N, C-alpha and C positions, 0 to 999 in steps of 0.2 A: 563899611569894610567888615568882612566876616572875620571872626576869630578862629585861629587854628587851635584845636584842643588836643593836648598830648596827655592829659590826665593829671598834670601837675596843677596845684592850686595857683591861680593867677592873682597877683596883687592888683586890684582894680583902682588903687590909689585912695580908697575911702577909709582905709584903716587909720590914717592919721587924723581924720576928722572926728568931731565929737560924736560919740555913740548916743543912742537913746538913753535917757536917764530912767530911773525907776518910776518917776512920776510923769514922764513924757513918753508914753509908749504907743499912743494912738495916732493914726493917720486918717485924714479926710480923703477918701478915695473919690475919683471922678466917676461919672456915669459910664464912661468907656471902660474903666477898670472893673467896675461891677459887672458890666456886660461881658467882659472877657471871662471873669469868674463864672458867670451863669452859663456861658457856652461850654467852658471846660467841665463844669459840674454835670450838665445835662448830657454832654458827650460821653461821659464814662458811667454815670449813674443809670445804667440800663440793665435789665435783668440778664440779657444774653451775654453781657460782659461781667457783671458783678457776681454771677453765680460761680465764677471761677476764682473768686477771691475768698480767702479763708474766713471761717466763721467769726474769728475774733475781731476782724475788721468790721464786720457787720454789727456786732455787738457794740463795738466802740463808736461807730457812727450813730447808733441810737443814743448813746450817752452824750456825745459831743453836740448833737442837735445843730448841725450847720444849716444855714439858710441857703437854699439853692441859688438865689439871685443876689445875695449880698456877701461881700467879704467880711468875715467876722472880726470883731474887735478883740484885742488882747484880753480885755476884761471878760468878755464872753468865754473865751477859750479857757482862761484860768478858773473861772467859776465852774466849768464842766470837767476840768482835769484834776485840779488840786484836791478836791474832796475825795476823789477815788484813789489816787496814788501818791499824793504829796509832791508830785512834780509840778513845775510851772513853766510858762513860756515867756520869753522876752524878745523884743524886736531888735534886729541888728541892721546896720547900714552896709555891712560887708556882704557882697554877693558870693564870694568864695571864702567862707570862714576858715581861717587857719586852723589846722588840726589841734595845735597846742591850746589855742583859745577855746576851741570847741570842747575839748576834754576837761579843761578847767571848769567850764560851765557845767558840764556833765557831773563833775564832782560836787557841785552845789545843787544838783538835781534841777537844772535849768536847761530847757531845750530852746535853741535859738531859731527864730523865724525871720527870714530875710524880708526886707521891705521892697524887694524886686518882684515884679509880676511880668511874665512873658508877654510878648507882643502878639497882635492878631495873626501874624504870619507864622507863629510857633504853636498853634493850637493843638496839633497832633503830637508834636515833639519839641522839646527844648533841651539844648545841651547843658543848660545851667539849672541847678535846683532852685526853683522860685518859691514864692509863698504858697502857691497852690499845691506844689509838691510837698512842702513842709506840713501844711495844714491838712489837706485831703489824704495824703499818703501816710504820714507818720502819726498825726495827733489822735485819730480814732484809737490807735493802739495804746497811746500814752494814757488813756483812761483805764487801761486794763492792767491789773496787778502783775500778770506774768510778763508783760512787756517792760514795765518799769523795772522789774528785777533783772531782765536781760540788759537793759541800758545801764543799770547800776553796776554791772560787771566791768565795763570798759574803762572808766576813768581811773579807778584804783590801780589797775594794772598799767595803763598807759603812762601815768605820772611817775611810775617807778621803773619803767622799761628802758632798755637800751634803744638807740636809734634804729638798729636792725629789727628789734622786737616790735617797735612802734609801727614799722611798715607792715608787719604781719597783722598787728592788731587793727590797723586801718582796713586791711583787706577783709579780716573776719567780720568787722562791722559792715563793710560795704556789701559783702556777698551774703549777709544774713538779713539785716534790717532794710537794706536798699534793694537787693536783687535776689532774695532768698525765696525758695519754694518749699512748702511743707506738704506732706502726704496726709490727707484727711479722707476718711471713708474710702481708702484705696484709690484715691484720685489725687493728682497734683493740684494743689491750690496755691494761689499767689499770695505771698506774704510781704515781699519787698515793696517799699514805698516808691522806689524808682519805676517799678513796673506799673503799679496801681495808678500813678498820677500822670502817666503818659499814654495817650490812646494808641499811638503807633506801636510802642513796645508791649502794651497790654494785649492788643489784638494779635500781634506777632507771636507772643507767647502762647496765647490760647490756640492759635493755629498749629503750633508745634505739638501741643497736647493731642490734638485730633490727628495730626500726621503720624505720630508715633503709633497710634491705633491703626490707621489706614494702611501703613506700610509694614504692619506686623512686627514692629520693633518691640512694642509692649503688648502683652496680653492682659487686658484689664479684668479678666476672669480670675487671674492669679495675683498674688501679692506683687505690686509693681516696684516697690523699693529694691528688693533683691535683684530684679531684672535690670534696673537702672545701674546698680553696682556692677552687675555682670558685664553689661555692655561697655561700661567705662573702663574696667580693668582689662577686659579682653582687647580693647583698642587704645590702651594707655600710651603706647609709643607714638601712635599717630596723633592722639590728643596733645601730647607734649610738643609735637612738631607744629600743630596748629597754633598752640599757645605761643611758641617761640616766634612764629610768623606774625601773630597778632601783636606781640610786644614790639617787633621791629616796625610794623606799620603804624602802631600807636605812637611810638617815639618820634616818628617823622610827621605826625599830625595828619596822616592820611585817612583818618576815620572821624573827621571833624563835622560830619553831618550825617543824618540818618541815611540818606540815599547813598553817599559814598561809603559809609560804614558797611552796609549790607553788601554792596557791590564788590568792594575790595576783598571781603572775606570769601565770597564766591570765587573770585579770581585766585585767591590764595590757595583754595582747595585744588583748583586746576593745576597751579604751579607745583604743588606738592605731590601731585599724582594721586590724590585721595578722591575716590569715586563718591559723588554726592548722592548716596543712597543709603538706605538702612539707618544706622545710628548717625551717620554723617549727612543725612538727606535733608535736614531742615536748616533754618536760619541760626539756630543755637544748639549747643550741646548741653544735655542734662548730666550733671556729675554729682556724686555723693559729697556731702559737706564734710570735708576733712581738712585739717590744718595743712597737711602736706600738699594737697592739690591747690588750695587757695593761695598758698605762699608763692606759687609759680606765676600768677597771673597779675596784670596791672590792677591796682586798687580802684581805678576809675577809668571807664571808657565812656566818655560823655555821649558819643554818638551811637555806640552799639556795644552791647555786652555779649560776647561770643559764647560764654559759658554761664549757665545758671546752676547754682548749687542747691541740692535737694536734701532736706533732712527728714528722717522717718517720722519724727514727731517733735514737738517743742521740748519734750524731755531730752531727746537725743541731741537737739541743738544745744541745750544747756550743758549737757555732758561734754560735748566737744569744746565749747567755749571755756568751761571750767578747767578742762585738761590743760589748756594753754594759759589762761588768764589768772587762775587762782594762785599758782605757784609764784608768779611775778608779783601779784598784789600782796602776797604774804611776806615779801622781803622786808627786812628792817630798814 
């Protein structure tokens, strides 16, 4: 029976069971599981795909030294992360980690890695963040000081925030470290682990980069970030209509698979009378990374993210995050 995903964290019933202890972190994986890892790894680790991922991920991969055909141990991961940034990873039994638990671990500079691995039927796309997502998508970055400092910002603010503010903080984390895009060398480069670790969303995003050029939405001979901002603000009213429609579909669980996610969004454009051309001609919209825009959209769309947020640089990402998180973290 398939699960309907509405973006809310689902209690899978494992939270009441014993977690992994500090001395019991390792799992003996089956040959099939190692085979799934190898297929996922080789499916994404190809030059025509990885050239669109930002430089810092490549540098982190060199530090993390993952084996293409074997799921790494927690010991291996910590040996290649902690010396660089002081962070460490721990195994968790919970497939959907509750946000409060997650941020308490963040406060200890601990990144949780689920013990769940997607099935052979979910090779191109999984609606659930699994261990491949955690390790391949996030952990190369966690060897990098700039990323550790980004992650260090969230917990101090989250633990002092109101419930309303916490919802915004979760969105800021989601649309930066999970589905963010950074401009490097005047090209959009993928930063978010959710895009990196899913071949369907990775290739879909790359196709959008080329479509924006093909359809003369972006002129790559000029600075692209101001152009992204111009298109977004010129069409902001229609973007808001799309986001409102996405929120309605999402709440009803109508985006619970990759196929239905993309199809219902296309249908939504038709229902709203928005021509699918120009800025609206692709599968996703690129928008500037601002608190105001991010606060409007669901924090999680397991099947399909209709908007990817772009920051001009990691410095500008830091500035936006600090503008919202630092005052909250500074409260007595």
